[in-house]
C-alpha positions as CSV (number, residue, x, y, z in Angstrom):
1,M,16.1,-257.6,3.9
2,L,13.8,-254.6,6.2
3,D,13.6,-255.9,9.8
4,H,11.4,-252.4,10.6
5,V,9.8,-249.9,8.9
6,S,8.4,-246.3,9.5
7,I,6.3,-244.3,7.4
8,T,4.8,-241.2,8.3
9,V,1.6,-239.6,8.4
10,S,0.1,-236.3,9.2
11,D,-2.7,-237.3,11.2
12,I,-3.0,-240.7,13.8
13,A,-6.5,-240.5,14.7
14,V,-6.9,-240.2,10.7
15,A,-4.1,-242.6,9.8
16,E,-5.7,-245.2,12.5
17,P,-9.0,-246.8,10.6
18,F,-7.2,-247.1,7.4
19,Y,-3.8,-248.9,8.9
20,D,-6.5,-251.2,11.5
21,A,-8.5,-252.1,7.9
22,I,-5.2,-253.0,5.9
23,M,-3.2,-254.5,8.2
24,A,-5.8,-256.6,10.0
25,A,-6.9,-257.6,6.0
26,L,-2.7,-258.8,6.2
27,G,-3.7,-260.7,9.0
28,V,-0.7,-258.4,10.9
29,V,-2.0,-257.4,14.7
30,K,-1.7,-254.4,16.1
31,V,0.1,-253.9,18.8
32,G,0.2,-250.4,20.1
33,A,-1.2,-246.9,20.1
34,R,-0.4,-243.7,21.1
35,G,-1.2,-240.1,20.1
36,D,1.3,-240.0,17.9
37,W,3.0,-243.6,16.8
38,L,0.2,-246.8,15.9
39,G,2.7,-250.4,15.6
40,Y,2.1,-253.4,13.8
41,G,3.7,-256.7,13.3
42,E,5.8,-257.9,16.5
43,R,9.8,-256.1,16.7
44,A,12.6,-258.8,15.9
45,R,13.9,-260.3,19.5
46,P,17.3,-262.9,19.8
47,D,14.3,-265.6,20.6
48,H,12.3,-263.9,17.1
49,P,15.2,-262.9,14.4
50,D,12.7,-263.0,11.7
51,R,10.3,-260.8,12.9
52,V,8.8,-257.4,10.7
53,Y,7.7,-254.5,12.2
54,L,5.5,-251.4,10.9
55,S,4.4,-248.1,13.3
56,I,2.8,-245.4,11.6
57,R,5.0,-241.8,13.2
58,K,2.9,-238.6,13.0
59,G,4.7,-235.9,11.1
60,D,5.4,-233.7,8.2
61,R,2.8,-235.0,5.2
62,P,4.8,-236.9,2.5
63,E,6.1,-235.1,-0.2
64,P,4.9,-237.0,-3.3
65,A,6.9,-239.3,-4.8
66,Y,5.2,-241.7,-7.6
67,G,8.2,-244.4,-7.1
68,R,8.1,-244.6,-3.1
69,H,5.4,-247.2,-1.7
70,W,6.4,-250.0,0.8
71,C,4.6,-253.2,-0.3
72,F,3.0,-255.6,2.3
73,K,3.5,-260.1,1.6
74,A,0.0,-261.4,0.8
75,S,-0.4,-264.5,1.5
76,S,-3.1,-265.1,-1.0
77,R,-5.1,-263.4,-4.1
78,A,-8.0,-263.1,-1.2
79,V,-6.4,-261.5,1.1
80,V,-4.8,-258.5,-1.8
81,D,-8.4,-258.5,-3.1
82,A,-9.6,-258.0,1.0
83,F,-6.3,-255.0,1.5
84,W,-6.9,-252.6,-1.2
85,Q,-11.3,-253.1,-0.3
86,A,-10.5,-252.7,3.2
87,G,-8.3,-249.4,2.4
88,L,-10.9,-248.1,0.2
89,A,-13.3,-248.4,2.7
90,H,-11.2,-246.3,5.1
91,G,-10.3,-243.4,2.8
92,G,-7.6,-244.9,1.0
93,V,-7.6,-244.2,-3.0
94,D,-7.4,-246.6,-5.0
95,Q,-3.5,-246.4,-7.1
96,G,-4.2,-249.8,-9.2
97,A,-7.2,-252.6,-8.7
98,P,-6.7,-256.5,-7.4
99,G,-5.2,-257.7,-10.3
100,L,-2.0,-259.8,-12.4
101,R,0.7,-256.8,-13.2
102,D,3.6,-257.9,-15.3
103,Y,6.5,-259.2,-13.3
104,H,6.0,-262.4,-13.5
105,P,3.3,-265.1,-14.2
106,G,1.8,-265.3,-10.4
107,Y,2.9,-261.5,-9.3
108,Y,-1.4,-260.5,-8.0
109,A,-0.8,-256.9,-6.7
110,A,-3.2,-254.1,-5.5
111,F,-2.3,-250.2,-4.7
112,I,-3.8,-248.0,-2.3
113,A,-2.6,-244.3,-1.5
114,D,-2.9,-243.4,2.3
115,P,-4.9,-240.2,3.7
116,D,-1.6,-238.8,3.2
117,G,-1.1,-240.1,-0.4
118,N,1.5,-242.5,0.7
119,R,2.0,-245.1,-1.7
120,L,0.6,-249.5,-0.7
121,E,1.0,-252.8,-2.0
122,A,0.2,-255.9,-1.2
123,V,1.3,-258.8,-3.3
124,C,0.5,-262.8,-3.7
125,H,3.1,-264.2,-5.7
126,K,1.3,-267.6,-6.2
127,L,0.6,-268.9,-9.5
128,G,-4.0,-269.3,-9.4
């Protein structure tokens, strides 16, 4: 459904180690960095239309909005755990430890906020 997403942070230097760590835990490659931008994943192209891309852009600190979050697919429950642990180790704030949720029997997820308060989730939909 989504082609690309941009998340705003107030300080790229603070955000970079956090996003490097959680994206690495998810197996997503970093494709670039500048003083005002970080890029992860791969942009879609005519020969690769299924690619997905995430940009982290410098801007104002986002306003709090509890219901707003970005959710990343994880290939296993261990990857969800690694995402959460990497985020906490790099300045993130716990918003929900890894575990099963009530959405369906295999919904295993973790929630964390980045250093600016952006809420992020990683989910694995596999049973067991």
